[in-house]
Backbone as ProteinMPNN parsed JSONL, in Angstrom:
{"seq_chain_A": "MNKLSMLFRKFTQAPVPTLARWQQGRVLWSIMLGAAVFLLASAMGYFQVFLEMDPCELCVYIRFSQCCIVLAGAIILINPKNHVLKALGVALALYGVIQGMAWSIQLMNIHDAAHLVVDESMDFFAEAGSAAGSACSTEPHFPLGLPLDKWLPFEFAPTGGCGEDDWSLFGMNMAHYCIIAYSVFAIGLGGAIVGWLASFKAKP", "coords_chain_A": {"N_chain_A": [[95.163, -33.392, 121.893], [93.008, -33.203, 120.153], [91.192, -32.063, 121.889], [92.312, -29.552, 122.317], [92.161, -28.458, 119.75], [89.426, -28.367, 119.504], [88.756, -26.507, 121.473], [90.001, -24.281, 120.383], [88.523, -23.996, 118.051], [86.004, -23.367, 119.076], [86.634, -20.948, 120.226], [87.333, -19.345, 118.002], [84.901, -19.304, 116.681], [83.122, -18.062, 118.452], [84.437, -15.749, 120.012], [84.256, -13.776, 122.187], [82.072, -14.699, 123.941], [83.282, -17.141, 124.584], [85.604, -16.338, 125.924], [84.354, -15.114, 128.077], [83.306, -17.309, 129.361], [85.616, -18.774, 129.963], [87.008, -17.069, 131.758], [85.547, -17.332, 134.038], [86.204, -19.707, 135.093], [88.787, -21.772, 136.64], [91.045, -22.496, 135.23], [92.269, -20.657, 133.392], [93.218, -18.62, 135.12], [94.873, -20.12, 136.723], [96.858, -20.796, 134.917], [97.98, -18.267, 134.469], [98.971, -17.673, 137.057], [100.725, -19.858, 137.375], [102.556, -19.384, 135.29], [103.801, -17.026, 136.155], [104.96, -17.938, 138.524], [106.757, -19.743, 137.423], [108.515, -17.969, 136.102], [109.606, -16.605, 138.294], [110.831, -18.763, 139.652], [112.688, -19.521, 137.724], [114.322, -17.266, 137.631], [115.479, -17.235, 140.201], [116.338, -19.894, 140.617], [117.672, -20.875, 138.221], [119.154, -18.638, 137.067], [120.189, -17.146, 139.316], [121.177, -19.078, 141.174], [122.237, -21.358, 139.704], [123.664, -20.193, 137.476], [124.942, -18.263, 138.888], [124.395, -15.499, 138.842], [124.081, -12.417, 140.125], [121.222, -10.602, 141.272], [120.134, -7.407, 140.054], [119.078, -4.038, 140.967], [116.818, -3.359, 139.369], [116.147, -5.898, 138.576], [115.149, -7.102, 140.938], [112.933, -5.535, 141.307], [111.439, -6.303, 139.093], [110.976, -8.931, 139.827], [109.325, -8.437, 141.993], [107.07, -7.431, 140.684], [106.244, -9.723, 139.385], [105.584, -11.289, 141.567], [103.331, -9.887, 142.352], [101.592, -10.608, 140.304], [101.369, -13.335, 140.801], [100.127, -13.261, 143.34], [97.778, -11.973, 142.6], [96.589, -13.904, 140.928], [96.183, -15.906, 142.84], [94.303, -14.708, 144.519], [92.072, -14.436, 142.814], [91.605, -17.112, 142.233], [90.442, -18.061, 144.517], [87.701, -17.706, 144.298], [86.61, -17.61, 141.248], [84.235, -16.578, 140.249], [83.411, -14.591, 141.853], [82.88, -11.231, 141.916], [84.056, -9.164, 143.371], [86.476, -10.222, 144.375], [87.551, -10.794, 141.884], [87.836, -8.222, 140.815], [89.755, -7.111, 142.573], [91.902, -8.87, 142.127], [92.356, -8.572, 139.341], [93.019, -5.856, 139.192], [95.413, -5.845, 140.667], [96.937, -7.593, 139.116], [97.047, -6.161, 136.7], [98.538, -3.96, 137.553], [100.96, -5.286, 138.161], [101.705, -6.269, 135.611], [101.884, -3.928, 133.991], [103.733, -2.335, 135.429], [105.849, -4.12, 135.605], [106.501, -4.43, 132.899], [107.386, -1.822, 132.33], [109.676, -1.635, 133.989], [111.176, -3.681, 132.82], [111.659, -2.706, 130.237], [113.185, -0.496, 130.904], [115.412, -1.802, 132.015], [116.314, -3.163, 129.761], [117.115, -1.026, 128.117], [119.224, -0.009, 129.657], [120.928, -2.217, 129.665], [121.535, -2.39, 126.92], [122.876, 0.029, 126.614], [125.055, -0.357, 128.284], [126.425, -2.29, 126.935], [127.474, -1.234, 124.661], [129.213, -1.157, 121.584], [132.289, 0.087, 121.437], [134.901, 2.132, 120.088], [138.47, 2.712, 120.254], [138.698, 5.436, 120.44], [136.61, 6.34, 121.905], [135.172, 7.085, 125.048], [134.406, 4.633, 127.166], [133.102, 4.594, 129.689], [131.947, 7.088, 129.757], [130.201, 6.868, 127.645], [128.676, 4.593, 128.16], [128.951, 3.501, 130.782], [128.034, 5.345, 132.74], [125.346, 5.437, 132.157], [124.515, 2.922, 132.882], [125.247, 2.712, 135.605], [123.905, 4.819, 136.88], [121.268, 4.157, 137.225], [121.118, 2.191, 139.059], [121.001, 0.717, 142.29], [121.917, -0.362, 145.583], [120.108, -0.25, 147.493], [117.004, -0.87, 147.465], [113.737, 0.5, 146.7], [110.716, -0.365, 147.419], [107.206, -0.445, 146.46], [104.812, 1.078, 148.677], [106.623, 1.194, 150.684], [107.575, -1.284, 151.469], [109.768, -3.432, 153.138], [111.079, -5.518, 151.558], [113.569, -6.454, 150.813], [114.757, -6.84, 153.221], [113.112, -8.649, 154.5], [113.049, -10.862, 152.728], [115.834, -11.479, 151.703], [117.319, -13.083, 149.881], [115.773, -13.198, 147.598], [115.0, -10.523, 147.091], [117.036, -8.685, 147.642], [119.197, -6.518, 146.098], [122.203, -7.39, 144.639], [123.77, -7.21, 142.484], [124.888, -5.485, 139.469], [123.116, -3.23, 137.338], [122.485, -4.142, 134.023], [124.796, -5.614, 133.706], [124.878, -8.283, 133.033], [125.778, -10.965, 130.81], [124.34, -12.895, 129.623], [122.552, -14.537, 127.038], [120.059, -15.633, 124.701], [119.314, -16.86, 121.621], [120.047, -14.377, 120.67], [118.826, -12.565, 122.362], [118.491, -10.917, 125.536], [117.871, -11.232, 129.127], [116.122, -9.125, 129.786], [114.792, -8.672, 127.371], [113.364, -11.072, 127.116], [111.746, -10.864, 129.345], [110.136, -8.716, 128.587], [108.772, -9.915, 126.471], [107.409, -11.878, 127.94], [105.757, -10.29, 129.607], [104.238, -9.102, 127.643], [102.771, -11.273, 126.706], [101.373, -11.852, 129.063], [99.865, -9.483, 129.175], [98.235, -9.696, 126.892], [96.767, -12.044, 127.482], [95.564, -11.281, 129.919], [94.14, -9.059, 129.057], [92.288, -10.271, 127.323], [90.887, -11.814, 129.205], [89.728, -9.802, 130.754], [88.044, -8.607, 128.873], [86.277, -10.738, 128.47], [85.243, -10.906, 131.059], [83.913, -8.431, 131.39], [82.059, -8.779, 129.371], [80.517, -10.775, 130.475], [78.909, -9.463, 132.302], [77.215, -8.029, 130.646], [75.88, -10.08, 129.442], [74.122, -10.996, 131.304], [70.658, -11.236, 132.285]], "CA_chain_A": [[95.275, -32.528, 120.715], [91.645, -32.965, 119.688], [90.544, -31.136, 122.826], [92.841, -28.217, 122.056], [91.596, -27.981, 118.486], [88.018, -28.066, 119.759], [88.724, -25.242, 122.198], [90.362, -23.219, 119.439], [87.401, -23.824, 117.141], [84.965, -22.646, 119.809], [87.089, -19.57, 120.409], [87.24, -18.623, 116.728], [83.494, -19.162, 116.316], [82.484, -17.093, 119.362], [85.552, -15.393, 120.902], [83.89, -13.077, 123.424], [81.401, -15.621, 124.864], [84.24, -18.142, 125.054], [86.417, -15.671, 126.937], [83.496, -14.907, 129.247], [83.198, -18.593, 130.047], [86.929, -19.151, 130.482], [87.427, -16.256, 132.902], [84.784, -17.748, 135.209], [86.794, -20.941, 135.595], [90.083, -21.651, 137.31], [92.162, -22.874, 134.364], [92.928, -19.461, 132.863], [93.932, -17.935, 136.198], [95.942, -21.028, 137.16], [97.94, -20.651, 133.942], [98.623, -16.989, 134.763], [99.732, -17.832, 138.293], [101.813, -20.794, 137.13], [103.572, -18.75, 134.447], [104.55, -16.088, 136.996], [105.783, -18.759, 139.421], [107.853, -20.265, 136.597], [109.482, -16.888, 135.893], [110.301, -16.393, 139.57], [111.681, -19.921, 139.915], [113.794, -19.462, 136.763], [115.22, -16.184, 138.04], [116.227, -17.593, 141.408], [116.964, -21.205, 140.519], [118.607, -21.014, 137.101], [120.081, -17.525, 136.91], [120.874, -16.737, 140.539], [121.887, -20.186, 141.813], [123.015, -22.165, 138.772], [124.603, -19.355, 136.727], [125.567, -17.348, 139.857], [124.204, -14.118, 138.398], [123.438, -11.656, 141.197], [120.165, -9.715, 140.768], [120.318, -5.967, 140.214], [117.916, -3.35, 141.533], [115.665, -3.524, 138.487], [115.787, -7.324, 138.598], [114.299, -7.408, 142.093], [111.65, -4.88, 141.059], [110.718, -7.173, 138.168], [110.508, -10.058, 140.638], [108.194, -7.947, 142.774], [105.904, -7.361, 139.805], [105.804, -11.098, 139.155], [104.902, -11.699, 142.795], [102.003, -9.276, 142.299], [100.776, -11.434, 139.408], [101.093, -14.575, 141.54], [99.134, -12.95, 144.363], [96.517, -11.685, 141.899], [96.013, -15.18, 140.538], [95.729, -16.614, 144.042], [93.076, -14.048, 144.986], [90.975, -14.778, 141.9], [91.338, -18.549, 142.312], [89.581, -18.337, 145.676], [86.381, -17.866, 143.687], [86.651, -16.839, 140.005], [82.93, -15.996, 139.927], [83.177, -13.487, 142.781], [83.321, -10.021, 141.211], [84.922, -8.358, 144.239], [87.791, -10.852, 144.304], [88.017, -10.636, 140.511], [88.276, -6.834, 140.652], [91.019, -6.958, 143.313], [92.936, -9.619, 141.445], [92.634, -7.971, 138.044], [93.726, -4.589, 139.435], [96.78, -6.167, 141.081], [97.616, -8.17, 137.957], [97.329, -5.059, 135.772], [99.675, -3.216, 138.111], [102.158, -6.089, 137.988], [102.068, -6.351, 134.196], [102.29, -2.609, 133.499], [104.959, -1.911, 136.09], [106.9, -5.041, 135.207], [106.893, -4.072, 131.535], [108.164, -0.571, 132.393], [110.997, -1.962, 134.539], [111.895, -4.511, 131.846], [112.124, -1.815, 129.169], [114.279, 0.293, 131.481], [116.572, -2.684, 132.125], [116.796, -3.418, 128.402], [117.836, 0.164, 127.662], [120.49, 0.058, 130.388], [121.764, -3.303, 129.158], [122.03, -2.007, 125.599], [123.853, 1.111, 126.783], [126.255, -0.889, 128.934], [127.107, -3.197, 126.024], [127.783, -0.55, 123.41], [130.499, -1.454, 120.953], [133.001, 1.373, 121.336], [136.268, 2.016, 119.597], [139.465, 3.243, 121.177], [138.576, 6.889, 120.557], [135.445, 6.671, 122.72], [135.26, 6.819, 126.476], [133.344, 3.665, 127.453], [132.336, 4.968, 130.872], [131.126, 8.252, 129.415], [129.167, 6.467, 126.699], [127.815, 3.513, 128.631], [129.014, 3.211, 132.211], [127.18, 6.229, 133.529], [123.963, 5.061, 131.888], [124.211, 1.722, 133.649], [125.381, 2.911, 137.043], [123.019, 5.835, 137.434], [119.929, 3.623, 137.488], [121.251, 1.018, 139.918], [121.268, 0.981, 143.697], [121.868, -1.539, 146.449], [119.039, 0.0, 148.463], [115.775, -0.772, 146.676], [112.569, 1.161, 147.297], [109.529, -1.05, 146.929], [105.949, 0.266, 146.716], [104.28, 1.081, 150.044], [107.731, 1.142, 151.633], [107.768, -2.656, 151.936], [111.199, -3.785, 153.245], [111.194, -6.894, 151.067], [114.98, -6.851, 150.8], [115.094, -7.26, 154.589], [112.308, -9.84, 154.809], [113.452, -11.963, 151.85], [117.026, -10.946, 151.037], [117.776, -13.897, 148.753], [114.98, -12.874, 146.417], [114.756, -9.106, 146.827], [118.171, -7.802, 147.925], [120.023, -6.385, 144.888], [123.636, -7.547, 144.882], [124.46, -7.087, 141.202], [124.782, -4.207, 138.781], [122.177, -3.199, 136.218], [123.065, -4.237, 132.69], [126.099, -6.269, 133.707], [124.807, -9.686, 132.607], [126.147, -11.268, 129.426], [123.55, -14.038, 129.183], [121.647, -14.297, 125.92], [119.526, -16.809, 124.034], [118.811, -16.434, 120.309], [120.335, -12.962, 120.495], [118.055, -11.719, 123.28], [118.876, -11.069, 126.936], [116.778, -11.445, 130.074], [115.151, -8.033, 129.685], [113.967, -8.915, 126.18], [112.427, -12.158, 127.401], [110.759, -10.332, 130.295], [109.2, -7.915, 127.8], [107.92, -10.88, 125.774], [106.534, -12.501, 128.938], [104.733, -9.326, 130.014], [103.341, -8.919, 126.498], [101.85, -12.413, 126.741], [100.487, -11.595, 130.204], [98.941, -8.4, 128.819], [97.248, -10.22, 125.939], [95.882, -12.95, 128.211], [94.767, -10.531, 130.892], [93.202, -8.247, 128.293], [91.205, -11.146, 126.895], [90.087, -12.174, 130.377], [88.944, -8.627, 131.143], [86.972, -8.492, 127.883], [85.302, -11.768, 128.809], [84.611, -10.555, 132.34], [82.958, -7.351, 131.121], [80.97, -9.348, 128.553], [79.665, -11.584, 131.321], [77.92, -8.566, 132.896], [76.26, -7.692, 129.607], [75.099, -11.268, 129.091], [73.114, -11.272, 132.337], [69.35, -10.622, 132.003]], "C_chain_A": [[93.889, -32.19, 120.175], [90.92, -31.963, 120.57], [91.009, -29.71, 122.579], [92.252, -27.638, 120.773], [90.122, -27.626, 118.645], [87.867, -26.736, 120.481], [89.025, -24.075, 121.26], [89.215, -22.934, 118.481], [86.279, -23.034, 117.809], [85.34, -21.176, 119.979], [86.943, -18.766, 119.129], [85.793, -18.392, 116.308], [82.784, -18.11, 117.169], [83.515, -16.646, 120.404], [85.132, -14.76, 122.227], [83.11, -13.975, 124.385], [82.334, -16.693, 125.422], [85.137, -17.561, 126.133], [85.623, -15.456, 128.222], [83.376, -16.196, 130.058], [84.527, -18.988, 130.686], [87.298, -18.375, 131.737], [86.637, -16.586, 134.171], [85.306, -19.051, 135.809], [88.17, -20.696, 136.196], [91.272, -21.906, 136.393], [92.951, -21.656, 133.901], [93.78, -18.783, 133.93], [95.044, -18.8, 136.764], [97.135, -20.936, 136.223], [98.703, -19.353, 134.204], [99.508, -17.097, 135.998], [100.936, -18.733, 138.06], [102.933, -20.198, 136.293], [104.428, -17.782, 135.259], [105.454, -16.834, 137.977], [106.987, -19.319, 138.67], [108.927, -19.198, 136.375], [110.287, -16.62, 137.164], [111.277, -17.528, 139.863], [112.887, -19.934, 138.978], [114.822, -18.423, 137.184], [116.086, -16.596, 139.218], [116.984, -18.909, 141.257], [118.024, -21.29, 139.438], [119.636, -19.895, 137.061], [120.889, -17.239, 138.18], [121.7, -17.863, 141.154], [122.805, -20.899, 140.823], [124.071, -21.339, 138.03], [125.336, -18.355, 137.614], [125.543, -15.905, 139.375], [123.428, -13.363, 139.479], [122.383, -10.707, 140.624], [120.485, -8.25, 141.007], [119.05, -5.342, 140.795], [116.676, -3.537, 140.668], [115.208, -4.974, 138.434], [114.845, -7.635, 139.752], [112.955, -6.688, 141.977], [110.791, -5.725, 140.112], [110.182, -8.392, 138.907], [109.291, -9.646, 141.471], [106.934, -7.901, 141.92], [105.362, -8.753, 139.512], [105.109, -11.672, 140.385], [103.49, -11.111, 142.861], [101.069, -10.101, 141.417], [100.417, -12.748, 140.078], [99.996, -14.342, 142.577], [97.774, -12.668, 143.732], [95.825, -12.973, 141.485], [95.462, -15.946, 141.717], [94.422, -16.022, 144.575], [91.891, -14.458, 144.122], [90.604, -16.251, 142.022], [90.508, -18.936, 143.53], [88.155, -18.575, 145.201], [86.332, -17.014, 142.424], [85.329, -16.185, 139.622], [82.571, -14.834, 140.852], [83.747, -12.206, 142.173], [84.225, -9.134, 142.067], [86.347, -8.906, 144.208], [88.388, -10.683, 142.907], [88.553, -9.217, 140.299], [89.615, -6.592, 141.353], [92.159, -7.638, 142.571], [93.335, -9.001, 140.114], [93.41, -6.66, 138.214], [95.187, -4.847, 139.809], [97.58, -6.748, 139.923], [97.971, -7.093, 136.936], [98.517, -4.23, 136.254], [100.972, -3.977, 137.871], [102.637, -6.128, 136.55], [102.595, -5.011, 133.691], [103.619, -2.176, 134.11], [106.128, -2.822, 135.71], [107.404, -4.762, 133.801], [107.765, -2.818, 131.54], [109.567, -0.834, 132.925], [111.82, -2.779, 133.554], [112.448, -3.661, 130.706], [113.295, -0.965, 129.663], [115.553, -0.544, 131.579], [117.163, -2.984, 130.747], [117.609, -2.232, 127.883], [119.193, 0.295, 128.352], [121.446, -1.017, 129.883], [122.352, -2.942, 127.799], [123.089, -0.916, 125.71], [125.163, 0.587, 127.354], [127.045, -1.824, 128.029], [127.349, -2.558, 124.664], [129.133, -1.005, 122.879], [131.205, -0.125, 120.723], [134.401, 1.134, 120.789], [137.212, 2.73, 120.564], [139.336, 4.746, 121.375], [137.425, 7.315, 121.453], [135.694, 6.288, 124.164], [134.097, 5.905, 126.855], [132.473, 4.117, 128.618], [131.464, 6.193, 130.613], [129.961, 7.845, 128.536], [128.172, 5.482, 127.305], [127.786, 3.367, 130.137], [128.099, 4.068, 133.046], [125.717, 5.882, 133.348], [123.562, 3.853, 132.707], [124.206, 2.016, 135.136], [124.358, 3.845, 137.642], [121.654, 5.28, 137.827], [119.963, 2.467, 138.47], [121.618, 1.42, 141.342], [121.23, -0.325, 144.466], [120.817, -1.371, 147.544], [117.726, 0.201, 147.702], [114.657, -0.084, 147.442], [111.314, 0.546, 146.674], [108.273, -0.239, 147.237], [105.46, 0.057, 148.142], [105.377, 0.984, 151.095], [108.012, -0.246, 152.172], [109.261, -2.998, 151.986], [111.452, -5.218, 152.788], [112.638, -7.377, 151.033], [115.46, -7.264, 152.18], [114.352, -8.545, 154.946], [112.787, -11.062, 154.026], [114.679, -11.536, 151.047], [117.488, -11.767, 149.835], [117.05, -13.516, 147.474], [114.997, -11.399, 146.075], [115.913, -8.174, 147.165], [119.051, -7.707, 146.681], [121.509, -6.445, 145.227], [124.444, -7.456, 143.59], [124.246, -5.72, 140.594], [123.847, -4.283, 137.588], [122.925, -3.252, 134.89], [124.378, -4.972, 132.615], [126.056, -7.697, 133.15], [125.155, -9.826, 131.126], [125.364, -12.456, 128.886], [122.662, -13.634, 128.007], [121.206, -15.635, 125.341], [118.848, -16.34, 122.752], [118.957, -14.924, 120.126], [119.575, -12.019, 121.405], [118.477, -11.986, 124.716], [117.64, -11.214, 127.826], [115.702, -10.372, 129.968], [114.228, -8.224, 128.489], [112.924, -9.997, 126.465], [111.372, -11.737, 128.415], [109.708, -9.51, 129.554], [108.24, -8.827, 127.037], [106.922, -11.5, 126.744], [105.419, -11.55, 129.362], [103.76, -9.026, 128.873], [102.312, -10.04, 126.449], [100.861, -12.262, 127.896], [99.429, -10.553, 129.841], [97.855, -8.881, 127.87], [96.245, -11.123, 126.656], [94.979, -12.229, 129.187], [93.745, -9.65, 130.18], [92.016, -9.061, 127.815], [90.29, -11.529, 128.04], [89.198, -11.015, 130.824], [87.781, -8.419, 130.174], [85.871, -9.506, 128.177], [84.545, -11.457, 130.079], [83.554, -9.472, 132.13], [81.772, -7.861, 130.303], [80.024, -10.174, 129.388], [78.61, -10.746, 132.035], [76.821, -8.267, 131.888], [75.35, -8.865, 129.274], [74.001, -11.575, 130.099], [71.802, -10.579, 132.001], [69.077, -9.445, 132.898]], "O_chain_A": [[93.619, -31.052, 119.789], [90.147, -31.131, 120.094], [90.214, -28.772, 122.623], [91.889, -26.463, 120.724], [89.626, -26.699, 118.004], [86.986, -25.938, 120.164], [88.39, -23.023, 121.331], [88.959, -21.781, 118.134], [85.678, -22.149, 117.199], [84.495, -20.285, 119.892], [86.478, -17.626, 119.163], [85.488, -17.396, 115.651], [81.947, -17.359, 116.67], [83.479, -17.104, 121.546], [85.61, -15.173, 123.283], [83.456, -14.016, 125.566], [82.204, -17.106, 126.575], [85.403, -18.213, 127.143], [86.157, -15.6, 129.322], [83.348, -16.169, 131.288], [84.559, -19.478, 131.815], [87.841, -18.948, 132.681], [87.018, -16.164, 135.262], [84.899, -19.448, 136.901], [88.651, -19.565, 136.251], [92.4, -21.565, 136.746], [94.177, -21.634, 134.011], [94.927, -18.415, 133.676], [96.054, -18.278, 137.237], [98.284, -20.988, 136.663], [99.934, -19.339, 134.166], [100.659, -16.661, 135.985], [102.044, -18.416, 138.494], [104.11, -20.461, 136.539], [105.643, -17.721, 135.073], [106.582, -16.411, 138.231], [108.095, -19.368, 139.203], [110.119, -19.496, 136.452], [111.502, -16.43, 137.11], [112.413, -17.287, 140.273], [113.984, -20.315, 139.385], [116.029, -18.655, 137.108], [117.29, -16.337, 139.232], [118.124, -19.034, 141.706], [119.146, -21.724, 139.698], [120.84, -20.15, 137.026], [122.112, -17.107, 138.132], [122.818, -17.622, 141.611], [124.005, -21.031, 141.067], [125.235, -21.735, 137.961], [126.25, -17.672, 137.152], [126.533, -15.182, 139.482], [122.253, -13.644, 139.715], [122.623, -10.072, 139.597], [121.044, -7.893, 142.044], [118.074, -6.038, 141.077], [115.6, -3.841, 141.183], [114.02, -5.249, 138.266], [113.856, -8.348, 139.576], [111.947, -7.174, 142.49], [109.58, -5.849, 140.299], [109.065, -8.838, 138.647], [108.347, -10.42, 141.63], [105.857, -8.285, 142.375], [104.15, -8.938, 139.402], [104.159, -12.446, 140.265], [102.567, -11.754, 143.36], [99.894, -10.273, 141.741], [99.292, -13.228, 139.943], [99.053, -15.126, 142.68], [96.741, -13.073, 144.265], [94.617, -13.122, 141.667], [94.403, -16.566, 141.623], [93.541, -16.755, 145.025], [90.825, -14.789, 144.641], [89.429, -16.606, 141.928], [89.933, -20.023, 143.568], [87.486, -19.512, 145.636], [86.044, -15.82, 142.503], [85.308, -15.316, 138.749], [81.551, -14.172, 140.658], [84.952, -12.107, 141.942], [85.075, -8.423, 141.53], [87.307, -8.153, 144.036], [89.589, -10.456, 142.765], [89.6, -9.032, 139.679], [90.503, -5.947, 140.796], [93.237, -7.068, 142.403], [94.522, -8.916, 139.797], [94.349, -6.391, 137.465], [96.088, -4.158, 139.332], [98.76, -6.437, 139.761], [99.065, -7.105, 136.371], [99.386, -3.849, 135.47], [101.966, -3.398, 137.433], [103.836, -6.031, 136.29], [103.637, -4.96, 133.037], [104.516, -1.71, 133.407], [107.252, -2.357, 135.518], [108.604, -4.849, 133.541], [108.77, -2.758, 130.832], [110.543, -0.318, 132.38], [113.033, -2.593, 133.46], [113.577, -3.872, 130.261], [114.266, -0.743, 128.94], [116.643, -0.063, 131.268], [118.383, -3.05, 130.595], [118.667, -2.415, 127.281], [120.186, 0.661, 127.724], [122.635, -0.758, 129.695], [123.538, -3.166, 127.556], [124.084, -0.935, 124.985], [126.244, 1.026, 126.962], [128.204, -2.126, 128.312], [127.42, -3.245, 123.645], [130.077, -1.21, 123.643], [130.766, 0.688, 119.909], [135.001, 0.079, 121.0], [136.777, 3.283, 121.575], [139.816, 5.278, 122.376], [137.266, 8.502, 121.739], [136.349, 5.287, 124.455], [132.944, 6.335, 126.869], [131.247, 4.034, 128.548], [130.379, 6.322, 131.179], [128.865, 8.393, 128.651], [126.979, 5.527, 127.006], [126.727, 3.136, 130.72], [127.452, 3.572, 133.969], [124.927, 6.016, 134.282], [122.427, 3.753, 133.172], [123.283, 1.625, 135.85], [123.978, 3.682, 138.801], [120.961, 5.86, 138.663], [118.938, 1.822, 138.696], [122.421, 2.324, 141.57], [120.583, -1.284, 144.045], [120.657, -2.234, 148.407], [117.385, 1.327, 147.339], [114.635, -0.086, 148.673], [110.914, 0.89, 145.562], [108.269, 0.565, 148.168], [105.667, -1.001, 148.737], [105.097, 0.723, 152.265], [108.626, -0.381, 153.23], [109.951, -2.867, 150.975], [111.978, -6.033, 153.545], [112.903, -8.567, 151.204], [116.465, -7.966, 152.301], [114.901, -9.421, 155.613], [112.917, -12.154, 154.579], [114.578, -11.264, 149.85], [117.998, -11.203, 148.867], [117.641, -13.51, 146.394], [115.009, -11.042, 144.897], [115.778, -6.964, 146.987], [119.602, -8.719, 146.247], [122.006, -5.639, 146.014], [125.665, -7.61, 143.606], [123.511, -4.895, 141.136], [123.798, -5.304, 136.902], [123.874, -2.501, 134.665], [125.025, -4.965, 131.567], [127.102, -8.26, 132.828], [124.874, -8.948, 130.311], [125.681, -12.972, 127.815], [122.098, -12.541, 127.983], [121.9, -16.642, 125.478], [117.926, -15.525, 122.788], [118.11, -14.275, 119.512], [119.663, -10.802, 121.247], [118.783, -13.12, 125.083], [116.514, -11.307, 127.337], [114.511, -10.672, 130.049], [113.026, -7.97, 128.578], [111.755, -9.858, 126.104], [110.233, -12.199, 128.355], [108.519, -9.599, 129.863], [107.042, -8.552, 126.963], [105.74, -11.636, 126.428], [104.262, -11.958, 129.466], [102.589, -8.731, 129.115], [101.133, -9.803, 126.187], [99.666, -12.51, 127.737], [98.25, -10.714, 130.156], [96.689, -8.519, 128.022], [95.035, -10.994, 126.471], [93.786, -12.517, 129.28], [92.614, -9.51, 130.643], [90.874, -8.607, 127.886], [89.069, -11.569, 127.884], [88.052, -11.223, 131.224], [86.669, -8.097, 130.592], [84.685, -9.18, 128.139], [83.344, -11.711, 130.172], [82.435, -9.582, 132.632], [80.634, -7.438, 130.507], [78.842, -10.275, 129.059], [77.53, -11.25, 132.345], [75.639, -8.254, 132.231], [74.2, -8.68, 128.877], [73.063, -12.316, 129.802], [71.811, -9.459, 131.49], [68.022, -8.819, 132.79]]}, "name": "protein", "num_of_chains": 1, "seq": "MNKLSMLFRKFTQAPVPTLARWQQGRVLWSIMLGAAVFLLASAMGYFQVFLEMDPCELCVYIRFSQCCIVLAGAIILINPKNHVLKALGVALALYGVIQGMAWSIQLMNIHDAAHLVVDESMDFFAEAGSAAGSACSTEPHFPLGLPLDKWLPFEFAPTGGCGEDDWSLFGMNMAHYCIIAYSVFAIGLGGAIVGWLASFKAKP"}
């Protein structure tokens, strides 16, 4: 606890130099990689296996974005002080965070549409069903034409429908929590990038 308070004190006293120092070490990038691995393991272990919730098309795209973050962290961890590896890793992580956030927002909108409270005078399928079904496919199209659903079908083959899940925690569904997770990734990655850029300026 004392160590954490000391780190926080150093950060508040000199945030940019502290970020510059942190991004040159392995701890920050290990946390990023570990968090993405945790999300992937939760999706497959808890939701898919334990709760028997089949992943939809957007779900497997979100998993792909998390794999990009894992790969980005692994690239940077090879040598966090190598600027070429750092640039490759940061670019891949940014892609994963931005694209993952976009897919999560899309899934949230579909989920909300598919769970509209309708009365007897409204046509549920006209109001919600078409919104859910139109964005879902059993034939995913991954970037660069990667046939991930053929290589790793358990993880990347969509077998469920978008917006069909009824799981929630504290009033929020999986899409909401994904948005929160990507927001945290964005804040952490943004801080690391600021520190990285500051490290160039600090050199004589």
